[in-house]
C-alpha positions in Angstrom: -21.1 -29.6 -12.0 -18.3 -30.4 -8.9 -16.8 -27.4 -7.5 -14.5 -28.5 -4.8 -13.5 -26.0 -2.2 -10.4 -26.6 0.0 -9.1 -24.5 3.0 -5.5 -24.9 3.8 -4.9 -25.6 7.4 -4.5 -22.7 9.9 -6.5 -20.0 7.4 -9.1 -18.5 9.3 -11.7 -17.9 6.9 -14.8 -15.7 7.5 -17.0 -16.8 4.0 -19.3 -19.8 3.9 -17.6 -22.5 1.2 -21.2 -22.7 -0.2 -21.1 -19.1 -0.9 -17.7 -19.1 -2.7 -19.2 -22.3 -4.3 -22.3 -20.1 -5.4 -19.9 -17.6 -7.4 -17.7 -20.1 -9.2 -20.9 -21.6 -10.4 -22.5 -18.5 -11.1 -19.3 -17.7 -13.7 -19.6 -21.2 -15.2 -23.5 -20.7 -16.1 -22.5 -17.4 -17.3 -20.4 -19.0 -19.9 -22.7 -21.5 -20.9 -20.4 -24.5 -19.9 -22.0 -28.3 -19.7 -23.2 -29.4 -16.4 -20.8 -32.3 -16.5 -17.8 -30.1 -15.0 -15.3 -30.1 -12.3 -13.3 -27.0 -10.7 -11.3 -26.5 -7.7 -11.0 -23.5 -5.1 -7.8 -23.4 -2.7 -7.7 -21.4 -0.1 -4.0 -20.5 0.8 -1.6 -18.3 2.7 1.0 -16.1 1.6 3.7 -18.4 1.8 2.2 -21.2 -0.4 0.8 -18.6 -3.0 4.4 -17.1 -3.2 6.2 -20.2 -3.7 3.7 -21.3 -6.3 4.1 -17.9 -7.9 8.0 -18.5 -8.0 7.8 -21.7 -9.3 5.0 -21.3 -11.9 5.0 -18.0 -12.9 9.1 -17.2 -12.1 8.0 -14.4 -9.7 9.4 -14.6 -6.6 6.5 -12.7 -4.3 3.2 -13.4 -3.2 0.1 -12.8 -5.2 -3.7 -12.6 -4.6 -4.8 -15.3 -7.5 -3.5 -17.8 -9.2 -4.9 -19.9 -12.0 -3.6 -23.2 -13.1 -6.2 -24.5 -16.2 -6.1 -28.2 -17.2 -6.9 -27.2 -21.0 -3.5 -25.1 -20.9 -1.7 -28.2 -19.8 -3.7 -30.6 -22.3 -2.0 -28.2 -25.4 1.5 -28.2 -23.8 1.1 -31.9 -24.0 0.2 -32.4 -27.8 2.3 -35.5 -28.6 0.1 -37.5 -26.1 -2.9 -38.7 -27.9 -6.4 -37.4 -25.6 -8.1 -39.3 -23.7 -11.3 -38.7 -22.3 -11.8 -38.8 -18.8 -13.5 -42.1 -17.4 -16.0 -40.3 -15.0 -16.8 -38.3 -18.0 -16.2 -34.8 -16.4 -14.1 -31.9 -17.9 -11.8 -31.1 -15.3 -11.6 -27.8 -15.9 -8.6 -26.6 -13.3 -8.0 -25.3 -10.0 -8.1 -21.1 -8.8 -5.7 -20.6 -6.0 -6.2 -17.3 -3.7 -3.9 -16.3 -1.0 -6.7 -14.9 1.9 -4.5 -12.9 3.7 -3.9 -11.3 0.2 -7.4 -10.7 0.0 -7.9 -9.3 3.2 -5.1 -6.2 2.7 -7.1 -5.5 -0.6 -10.3 -4.9 0.7 -8.9 -3.0 3.4 -6.9 -1.2 0.6 -10.0 -1.0 -1.7 -11.9 0.0 1.5 -14.8 -2.8 0.6 -15.6 -5.9 2.4 -13.3 -9.3 2.4 -16.8 -11.0 0.9 -16.5 -8.7 -2.4 -13.1 -8.6 -2.8 -13.2 -12.8 -2.8 -15.8 -12.8 -5.2 -13.8 -10.7 -7.2 -11.0 -12.7 -6.9 -12.7 -16.1 -7.7 -14.7 -14.4 -10.7 -11.1 -13.1 -12.0 -9.6 -16.6 -11.6 -12.3 -18.6 -13.3 -12.1 -16.6 -16.5 -8.6 -17.3 -16.2 -9.2 -21.1 -16.3 -11.8 -20.6 -19.3 -9.7 -18.8 -21.4 -9.5 -15.1 -20.8 -6.2 -13.4 -20.2 -5.7 -9.8 -19.8 -1.9 -9.8 -20.2 -2.7 -10.1 -23.5 -4.1 -6.9 -24.8 -6.5 -7.9 -27.2 -8.3 -10.0 -24.4 -8.3 -7.5 -21.8 -11.2 -5.4 -22.9 -13.0 -8.6 -23.2 -12.0 -10.0 -19.4 -12.6 -6.5 -17.9 -16.3 -6.5 -19.4 -17.2 -9.8 -18.5 -15.8 -9.2 -15.0 -17.8 -6.5 -14.8 -20.9 -8.2 -15.6 -20.8 -11.3 -13.5 -19.7 -8.4 -10.4 -22.5 -6.6 -11.2 -25.2 -9.5 -11.5 -23.7 -10.6 -8.2 -23.9 -7.2 -6.2 -26.9 -8.3 -3.6 -24.9 -11.5 -2.4 -21.4 -9.3 -2.4 -22.5 -6.1 -0.7 
């Protein structure tokens, strides 16, 4: 399992990259995924996430988390024949989190930044894995999965 964590220059993050990686791995293990997978997490600021939200979702405002699934891109490129990745890894996609927005939300919900980041990481990874709370029929399953994983992480997130 390969988890890439990138923190954008100028963003001061109070959390350890290994801790964030462990949260991602817990979600992936909960879905019984094979070990030959790769996923990325980018921690960024408000401007960058607003730019991405505008470009890819048509919403010109900052948001807390965005997910870009490689499998969704493959489905959209149906005319191109599928070729397996040369490294044998299944590239899942990228989760992008606005750290300043996570700080705001942690304050609003009166919990730690650690807990808020865990919530956003779990949420973003589940989106990459195909869960979608914007589809009414899938919302209960996604919320239940988030709740289950976060309760398992309670000791780590406080």
